[in-house]
C-alpha positions as a Markdown table, in Angstrom:
| # | Residue | x | y | z |
|---|---|---|---|---|
| 1 | Met | -9.2 | 22.1 | -24.4 |
| 2 | Pro | -11.1 | 25.6 | -21.9 |
| 3 | Pro | -9.0 | 28.4 | -21.9 |
| 4 | Arg | -6.4 | 28.1 | -19.9 |
| 5 | Gln | -5.7 | 30.3 | -16.5 |
| 6 | Arg | -3.5 | 32.2 | -15.1 |
| 7 | Leu | -2.2 | 30.4 | -12.1 |
| 8 | Ser | 0.5 | 30.2 | -9.8 |
| 9 | Pro | 2.8 | 28.3 | -10.1 |
| 10 | Ala | 2.0 | 26.8 | -6.5 |
| 11 | Asp | -1.9 | 26.8 | -8.0 |
| 12 | Arg | -1.1 | 25.4 | -11.2 |
| 13 | Arg | 0.4 | 22.4 | -9.7 |
| 14 | Asn | -2.3 | 21.8 | -7.0 |
| 15 | Gln | -5.0 | 22.1 | -10.3 |
| 16 | Leu | -2.9 | 19.6 | -12.0 |
| 17 | Leu | -2.8 | 17.4 | -8.8 |
| 18 | Ala | -6.7 | 17.8 | -8.5 |
| 19 | Val | -7.5 | 16.8 | -12.4 |
| 20 | Gly | -5.1 | 13.8 | -11.5 |
| 21 | Ala | -7.1 | 12.8 | -8.3 |
| 22 | Gln | -9.9 | 12.4 | -10.7 |
| 23 | Met | -8.9 | 10.8 | -13.2 |
| 24 | Phe | -6.8 | 8.3 | -11.0 |
| 25 | Ala | -9.9 | 7.7 | -9.4 |
| 26 | Ala | -12.0 | 7.1 | -12.5 |
| 27 | His | -9.6 | 5.0 | -14.6 |
| 28 | Ala | -7.8 | 2.0 | -14.1 |
| 29 | Tyr | -4.2 | 3.8 | -14.4 |
| 30 | Glu | -3.1 | 1.7 | -17.6 |
| 31 | Asp | -6.1 | 3.8 | -18.7 |
| 32 | Val | -4.6 | 7.4 | -17.5 |
| 33 | Leu | -2.6 | 9.4 | -20.2 |
| 34 | Met | -0.8 | 12.3 | -19.7 |
| 35 | Glu | -2.5 | 14.1 | -22.6 |
| 36 | Asp | -6.3 | 13.5 | -21.3 |
| 37 | Val | -4.8 | 15.1 | -18.5 |
| 38 | Ala | -3.2 | 18.4 | -20.0 |
| 39 | Gln | -6.9 | 18.4 | -22.0 |
| 40 | Gln | -8.5 | 18.2 | -18.9 |
| 41 | Ala | -6.5 | 20.7 | -17.0 |
| 42 | Gly | -6.5 | 23.0 | -19.9 |
| 43 | Val | -3.1 | 23.2 | -20.5 |
| 44 | Ser | 0.0 | 22.1 | -22.2 |
| 45 | Arg | 1.6 | 18.6 | -22.7 |
| 46 | Ala | 4.6 | 20.8 | -21.9 |
| 47 | Leu | 3.2 | 22.7 | -18.7 |
| 48 | Leu | 2.0 | 19.4 | -17.7 |
| 49 | Tyr | 5.6 | 17.6 | -17.9 |
| 50 | Arg | 7.2 | 20.4 | -16.4 |
| 51 | His | 5.5 | 20.1 | -13.9 |
| 52 | Phe | 5.3 | 16.4 | -13.8 |
| 53 | Pro | 7.4 | 14.3 | -15.9 |
| 54 | Ser | 6.1 | 11.1 | -15.9 |
| 55 | Lys | 2.6 | 9.7 | -15.7 |
| 56 | Gln | 4.5 | 7.9 | -12.6 |
| 57 | Ala | 5.5 | 11.1 | -11.3 |
| 58 | Leu | 1.8 | 12.6 | -10.9 |
| 59 | Phe | 0.2 | 9.4 | -9.5 |
| 60 | Ala | 3.2 | 9.6 | -7.1 |
| 61 | Ala | 2.1 | 13.2 | -5.8 |
| 62 | Val | -1.4 | 12.8 | -5.9 |
| 63 | Tyr | -1.3 | 9.8 | -3.4 |
| 64 | Gln | 1.3 | 11.3 | -1.5 |
| 65 | Gln | -1.8 | 14.0 | -0.8 |
| 66 | Ala | -3.8 | 11.8 | -0.6 |
| 67 | Ala | -1.5 | 9.7 | 2.4 |
| 68 | Asp | -1.2 | 12.9 | 3.9 |
| 69 | Arg | -5.2 | 14.1 | 4.0 |
| 70 | Leu | -6.2 | 10.8 | 5.4 |
| 71 | Leu | -3.7 | 11.1 | 8.3 |
| 72 | Ala | -4.6 | 14.3 | 9.0 |
| 73 | Asp | -8.3 | 13.4 | 9.4 |
| 74 | Thr | -7.5 | 9.9 | 11.3 |
| 75 | Arg | -8.4 | 11.1 | 14.6 |
| 76 | Ile | -5.2 | 11.5 | 17.6 |
| 77 | Asp | -6.9 | 11.1 | 20.7 |
| 78 | Pro | -4.7 | 9.4 | 23.7 |
| 79 | Gly | -8.2 | 9.6 | 25.6 |
| 80 | Asp | -9.8 | 7.5 | 23.3 |
| 81 | Thr | -10.1 | 4.0 | 23.4 |
| 82 | Leu | -8.3 | 1.8 | 20.9 |
| 83 | Val | -11.4 | 0.1 | 19.5 |
| 84 | Gly | -12.7 | 3.9 | 18.9 |
| 85 | Gln | -9.5 | 4.9 | 17.2 |
| 86 | Leu | -9.7 | 1.6 | 14.7 |
| 87 | Val | -13.2 | 1.9 | 13.7 |
| 88 | Gln | -12.7 | 6.1 | 12.9 |
| 89 | Gly | -9.1 | 5.2 | 11.1 |
| 90 | Leu | -10.2 | 2.1 | 9.5 |
| 91 | Asp | -13.7 | 4.5 | 7.7 |
| 92 | Ile | -11.8 | 7.2 | 7.1 |
| 93 | His | -9.3 | 4.7 | 5.0 |
| 94 | Leu | -12.6 | 2.6 | 3.5 |
| 95 | Asp | -14.0 | 6.0 | 2.6 |
| 96 | Tyr | -11.2 | 6.6 | 0.0 |
| 97 | Phe | -10.1 | 3.1 | -1.1 |
| 98 | Val | -13.7 | 2.7 | -1.8 |
| 99 | Ala | -14.1 | 6.3 | -3.7 |
| 100 | Asn | -10.3 | 5.7 | -5.0 |
| 101 | Arg | -10.8 | 1.9 | -5.7 |
| 102 | His | -9.3 | 1.8 | -9.2 |
| 103 | Ala | -6.4 | 4.2 | -7.7 |
| 104 | Val | -5.4 | 2.3 | -4.5 |
| 105 | Leu | -5.5 | -0.6 | -6.8 |
| 106 | Ala | -2.7 | 0.8 | -8.9 |
| 107 | Ala | -0.8 | 2.2 | -5.4 |
| 108 | Asn | -0.9 | -2.3 | -5.4 |
| 109 | Arg | -0.8 | -4.1 | -7.9 |
| 110 | Val | 0.5 | -1.8 | -11.4 |
| 111 | Leu | 2.8 | -0.3 | -9.2 |
| 112 | Ala | 3.6 | -2.1 | -6.7 |
| 113 | Gly | 7.4 | -2.3 | -7.0 |
| 114 | Asp | 8.2 | 0.9 | -7.4 |
| 115 | Pro | 10.2 | 2.4 | -4.2 |
| 116 | Val | 8.8 | 6.4 | -4.3 |
| 117 | Ile | 4.9 | 4.6 | -3.9 |
| 118 | Gln | 6.1 | 1.9 | -1.3 |
| 119 | Thr | 7.9 | 4.5 | 0.4 |
| 120 | Ile | 3.9 | 6.6 | 0.9 |
| 121 | Met | 2.8 | 3.6 | 1.7 |
| 122 | Asn | 5.3 | 2.9 | 4.8 |
| 123 | Asn | 5.4 | 6.1 | 6.3 |
| 124 | Glu | 2.0 | 6.0 | 6.4 |
| 125 | Leu | 1.6 | 2.7 | 8.0 |
| 126 | Asp | 4.4 | 3.3 | 10.0 |
| 127 | Ala | 2.8 | 6.8 | 11.1 |
| 128 | Leu | -0.8 | 5.1 | 12.1 |
| 129 | Arg | 0.7 | 2.6 | 13.6 |
| 130 | Thr | 2.9 | 5.1 | 15.6 |
| 131 | Arg | -0.8 | 6.5 | 16.9 |
| 132 | Leu | -2.4 | 3.3 | 17.7 |
| 133 | Leu | 0.8 | 2.9 | 19.8 |
| 134 | Ala | -0.1 | 6.4 | 21.8 |
| 135 | Val | -3.4 | 4.8 | 23.1 |
| 136 | Leu | -2.4 | 1.3 | 24.5 |
| 137 | Pro | -1.3 | 1.1 | 27.8 |
| 138 | Leu | 1.7 | 0.0 | 27.2 |
| 139 | Ala | 4.3 | -0.7 | 30.7 |
| 140 | Asp | 7.3 | -0.4 | 29.3 |
| 141 | Glu | 9.9 | -0.5 | 26.4 |
| 142 | Ser | 9.6 | -3.8 | 25.6 |
| 143 | Ala | 6.0 | -4.2 | 26.0 |
| 144 | Arg | 6.0 | -1.0 | 23.3 |
| 145 | Arg | 8.3 | -2.9 | 20.8 |
| 146 | Thr | 6.2 | -5.6 | 21.2 |
| 147 | Val | 2.9 | -4.5 | 20.5 |
| 148 | Ser | 4.7 | -2.5 | 17.4 |
| 149 | Ala | 5.9 | -5.7 | 15.8 |
| 150 | Val | 2.2 | -7.0 | 16.2 |
| 151 | Leu | 0.8 | -3.5 | 14.8 |
| 152 | Lys | 3.6 | -4.0 | 11.7 |
| 153 | Ser | 2.2 | -7.4 | 10.2 |
| 154 | Trp | -1.7 | -6.2 | 11.5 |
| 155 | Leu | -1.5 | -3.4 | 9.1 |
| 156 | Val | 0.3 | -5.2 | 6.3 |
| 157 | Phe | -2.6 | -7.6 | 6.7 |
| 158 | Val | -5.0 | -5.0 | 6.4 |
| 159 | Gln | -4.0 | -3.4 | 3.6 |
| 160 | Val | -3.6 | -7.3 | 2.1 |
| 161 | Leu | -7.3 | -8.1 | 3.2 |
| 162 | Val | -8.7 | -4.5 | 1.6 |
| 163 | Val | -6.8 | -4.5 | -1.9 |
| 164 | Asp | -8.7 | -7.9 | -1.8 |
| 165 | Trp | -11.9 | -6.7 | -1.0 |
| 166 | Leu | -11.5 | -4.4 | -3.4 |
| 167 | Thr | -10.6 | -6.5 | -6.1 |
| 168 | Glu | -13.5 | -8.9 | -5.6 |
| 169 | Pro | -16.0 | -8.2 | -2.6 |
| 170 | Ala | -16.9 | -10.7 | -0.2 |
| 171 | Cys | -18.3 | -9.3 | 1.9 |
| 172 | Thr | -19.8 | -5.6 | 3.0 |
| 173 | Arg | -17.9 | -3.2 | 4.1 |
| 174 | Thr | -19.4 | -2.8 | 7.9 |
| 175 | Glu | -18.0 | -6.9 | 8.2 |
| 176 | Leu | -14.9 | -5.7 | 6.2 |
| 177 | Arg | -14.0 | -3.3 | 8.4 |
| 178 | Asp | -15.0 | -5.1 | 11.8 |
| 179 | Ile | -13.0 | -7.6 | 10.7 |
| 180 | Cys | -10.3 | -5.6 | 10.1 |
| 181 | Val | -10.7 | -4.5 | 14.0 |
| 182 | Gly | -11.4 | -7.6 | 15.6 |
| 183 | Ala | -8.4 | -9.1 | 14.3 |
| 184 | Ala | -5.9 | -6.3 | 15.6 |
| 185 | Leu | -7.8 | -7.2 | 19.6 |
| 186 | Gly | -7.6 | -10.5 | 18.6 |
| 187 | Ala | -4.0 | -10.5 | 18.0 |
| 188 | Leu | -2.9 | -7.5 | 21.0 |
| 189 | His | -4.9 | -9.7 | 23.3 |
| 190 | Pro | -2.4 | -12.0 | 24.6 |
| 191 | Leu | -0.2 | -9.1 | 25.5 |
| 192 | Leu | -2.9 | -6.4 | 26.7 |
| 193 | Pro | -5.6 | -8.6 | 28.3 |
| 194 | Leu | -7.8 | -5.9 | 29.2 |
| 195 | Leu | -8.0 | -4.9 | 25.7 |
| 196 | Pro | -11.9 | -5.9 | 24.9 |
| 197 | Leu | -12.4 | -9.9 | 22.5 |
| 198 | Leu | -14.7 | -8.2 | 20.0 |
| 199 | Pro | -15.2 | -4.8 | 18.1 |
| 200 | Ala | -19.0 | -3.9 | 20.1 |
| 201 | Asp | -17.6 | -5.2 | 23.4 |
| 202 | Pro | -16.7 | -2.2 | 26.0 |
| 203 | Val | -13.0 | -1.8 | 27.2 |
| 204 | Pro | -13.2 | -3.1 | 31.2 |
| 205 | Asp | -12.0 | -0.9 | 33.8 |
| 206 | Gln | -9.0 | -0.8 | 34.4 |
| 207 | Ala | -9.6 | 1.3 | 38.3 |
């Protein structure tokens, strides 16, 4: 075990989160042991458990931190097109999913019934849906409710598709992203006919 550094409680927690994130990214959830996390961080198991009482608690904190960073990195620009928002947001998320495949599969498969993990994912999906609604030309509150329901279902579709792709890739990463973008545009087109039908199509001039 490396010599223990004296850190403030907040800095120690951040250090443990960083080590936990590395280990959950590199190994399947069931193969990550708390004693190994403690050893990698250079702390005692007692200190690790003081910050995180269980492996699930550590994973939940790691996944919450990742969700916060993904939302922070996803551009909020009402002046951008829907396609631009979708491509940028999906690229950021796919970069994380590929680099942290084990963690994503753990959250969606191993811990699928964990209410804390599900709340983290649902909150992020709700935040993404709100951001997408902000860039769409919605006529009134009725249109907003309808489009919001479509986006909610689309985000679940993307989540399932990406998890399956991480398990067994059936297409390239770019193809996966474009399938997701195309699915959103196709689902929204009956409600918002001025949207492009394909990711590469320009948004028609609404003037």
